C-alpha positions as CSV (number, residue, x, y, z in Angstrom):
1,M,111.1,3.7,2.6
2,F,110.3,3.9,-1.0
3,N,109.5,7.4,-2.6
4,F,109.1,6.9,-6.2
5,T,108.2,10.5,-6.9
6,H,111.4,11.8,-5.0
7,P,113.2,13.4,-8.1
8,K,109.9,15.0,-9.0
9,D,109.6,16.2,-5.3
10,V,113.0,17.9,-5.5
11,G,112.2,19.7,-8.9
12,M,114.3,17.3,-11.1
13,K,114.0,14.8,-13.8
14,Y,115.1,11.4,-13.2
15,V,118.4,11.6,-15.4
16,N,119.2,14.9,-13.6
17,H,118.8,13.4,-10.3
18,L,120.9,10.5,-11.2
19,K,123.6,12.7,-12.5
20,F,123.5,14.9,-9.2
21,S,123.4,11.9,-7.1
22,W,126.4,10.4,-8.6
23,G,128.3,13.5,-8.7
24,E,127.8,14.0,-5.0
25,S,128.8,10.5,-4.4
26,I,132.1,11.0,-6.2
27,R,132.6,14.2,-4.3
28,S,132.0,12.5,-0.9
29,L,134.6,9.8,-2.0
30,G,136.8,12.5,-2.5
31,I,136.6,14.3,0.7
32,C,136.8,11.0,2.3
33,V,140.3,10.5,0.9
34,V,141.1,14.0,1.7
35,M,140.2,13.5,5.4
36,L,141.9,10.2,5.7
37,I,145.2,12.2,4.5
38,H,144.3,15.1,6.9
39,G,144.0,12.5,9.8
40,I,147.6,11.4,9.3
41,F,148.9,14.7,8.4
42,P,146.8,17.4,10.2
43,F,148.7,20.3,8.7
44,I,147.6,19.3,5.2
45,L,144.3,20.1,3.8
46,D,143.2,21.9,7.0
47,K,140.2,23.7,5.6
48,A,138.9,21.2,2.9
49,F,136.3,19.6,5.0
50,S,134.7,22.9,6.1
51,K,134.8,24.2,2.6
52,Y,132.9,21.0,1.3
53,V,130.2,21.3,4.1
54,D,129.8,25.0,3.5
55,K,129.3,24.3,-0.4
56,A,126.7,21.5,0.6
57,I,124.8,23.7,2.8
58,D,124.6,26.6,0.3
59,F,123.6,24.3,-2.3
60,L,120.9,22.8,-0.2
61,E,119.6,26.1,1.1
62,N,119.7,27.7,-2.5
63,S,117.8,24.8,-4.0
64,Q,115.0,24.7,-1.3
65,K,114.3,28.4,-2.3
66,G,112.0,27.3,-5.2
67,F,109.6,25.4,-2.8
């Protein structure tokens, strides 16, 4: 449940991990709003979620190459 070495495990310092986590949280909130709008108006922002997921997958795959 608690992994106090997690930032080190993923190759980050604490502050860098904090900035990354908060940045991803803000992006996630943004895509949540986009999807709420898209749910009401399906013809708007129809590719936004797919792009968000693709970018997240690319980031995670590229960040794992160092391990």
